[in-house]
C-alpha positions as CSV (number, residue, x, y, z in Angstrom):
1,M,61.2,97.9,176.6
2,A,63.1,97.0,179.8
3,E,62.3,98.7,182.9
4,P,65.1,101.1,184.6
5,D,65.8,98.4,187.1
6,E,66.4,95.7,184.4
7,K,68.8,98.2,182.5
8,A,70.7,98.7,185.6
9,N,71.2,95.1,186.1
10,E,72.3,94.3,182.6
11,A,74.8,97.1,182.8
12,D,76.3,95.9,186.2
13,G,76.4,92.3,184.6
14,R,74.2,90.9,187.5
15,F,72.1,88.6,186.2
16,L,71.3,86.6,189.2
17,T,69.4,88.8,191.8
18,R,68.2,88.1,195.0
19,Q,64.6,88.4,193.8
20,R,65.0,86.0,190.8
21,I,66.8,83.5,193.0
22,K,63.8,83.6,195.6
23,T,61.4,83.3,192.6
24,V,63.0,80.3,191.1
25,V,63.3,78.3,194.3
26,L,59.7,79.3,195.6
27,G,58.4,78.0,192.2
28,S,60.2,74.9,192.2
29,V,59.1,74.3,195.8
30,I,55.5,74.7,194.9
31,A,55.8,72.5,191.8
32,L,57.4,69.8,193.8
33,V,54.6,70.0,196.4
34,V,51.6,69.8,193.7
35,G,53.5,66.9,192.0
36,L,53.8,65.0,195.1
37,A,49.9,65.7,196.0
38,A,49.2,64.5,192.6
39,V,51.1,61.3,192.8
40,F,49.5,60.4,196.2
41,I,46.1,61.1,195.2
42,Y,46.7,59.0,191.9
43,T,47.9,56.0,193.7
44,S,45.3,56.1,196.7
45,I,42.4,56.2,194.1
46,E,44.1,53.6,191.6
47,Y,45.7,51.2,194.3
48,G,44.1,52.1,197.6
49,G,47.4,53.3,199.2
50,T,50.1,55.9,199.2
51,P,53.8,55.2,198.1
52,L,54.7,55.4,201.7
53,D,52.8,52.2,202.5
54,R,55.3,50.0,201.0
55,I,58.1,51.8,202.7
56,F,56.8,51.9,206.1
57,K,55.2,48.3,205.5
58,R,51.9,49.4,206.7
59,K,49.7,46.4,207.4
60,Q,46.8,46.2,205.1
61,A,43.6,44.3,206.0
62,S,44.5,41.1,204.5
63,S,42.4,38.2,203.7
64,P,43.1,34.5,203.9
65,V,43.2,34.1,200.1
66,A,45.4,37.0,199.5
67,G,48.0,36.2,197.0
68,W,45.9,33.2,195.6
69,L,45.2,33.2,191.7
70,A,41.7,34.3,190.9
71,Y,39.8,32.6,187.9
72,E,36.3,33.0,186.5
73,K,33.8,30.5,187.9
74,N,32.3,29.5,184.6
75,S,35.1,29.9,181.9
76,D,38.0,29.1,184.0
77,R,39.8,32.3,182.8
78,F,42.7,33.8,184.5
79,I,41.7,37.2,186.2
80,G,44.8,38.1,188.2
81,V,46.1,37.8,192.0
82,I,43.8,38.6,194.7
83,R,45.1,41.2,197.0
84,S,42.3,41.5,199.6
85,E,38.5,41.3,200.0
86,G,35.7,43.6,201.2
87,F,32.3,45.1,200.4
88,S,31.5,47.1,197.5
89,N,29.0,49.9,198.0
90,R,28.8,50.4,194.4
91,R,28.0,46.7,193.4
92,G,26.1,45.8,196.9
93,V,28.1,42.5,197.3
94,D,31.1,41.1,198.8
95,V,34.1,41.4,196.4
96,Y,37.7,40.5,195.9
97,Y,40.1,43.2,195.2
98,I,42.2,41.5,192.2
99,E,45.3,43.0,190.7
100,R,45.2,42.4,186.9
101,P,48.4,41.2,185.0
102,G,48.9,44.9,183.9
103,G,48.8,46.2,187.6
104,Q,45.3,47.6,187.5
105,L,43.2,47.0,190.7
106,I,39.7,45.7,190.0
107,E,36.8,44.8,192.1
108,F,35.1,41.3,191.2
109,P,32.3,39.8,193.1
110,K,33.3,36.8,195.0
111,T,30.2,34.7,193.8
112,L,31.9,34.8,190.2
113,V,35.6,33.8,191.2
114,V,37.4,30.8,192.1
115,A,40.5,31.2,194.2
116,R,43.3,28.8,193.6
117,E,46.5,28.6,195.8
118,P,49.5,29.2,193.6
119,E,51.7,26.2,192.7
120,K,55.0,25.8,194.9
121,K,57.9,24.7,193.2
């Protein structure tokens, strides 16, 4: 059953009331904020930075071999492109942060990687 206020609004032909507009705008703002927070959390976990890092060109701690190609030491198999280096608390060793061809960032121990400068054309 419709409430008395809804009957009065339907009789007047007023579909958009101040309360309905306020609810839609507030819900949209909340959904936008939650969505942006989810994107920032995902990118900071997956890629180690936020979407604004590229816009504002924040300088990341770079390594001398950043941008070089990474190959496995024993099998000479291509791993990806080295983005930076650091120390992994999880593994307890020095690692390269390597971007795989699909875009995923992985940690790989420095002892298992051969870094090669990309060929210049």
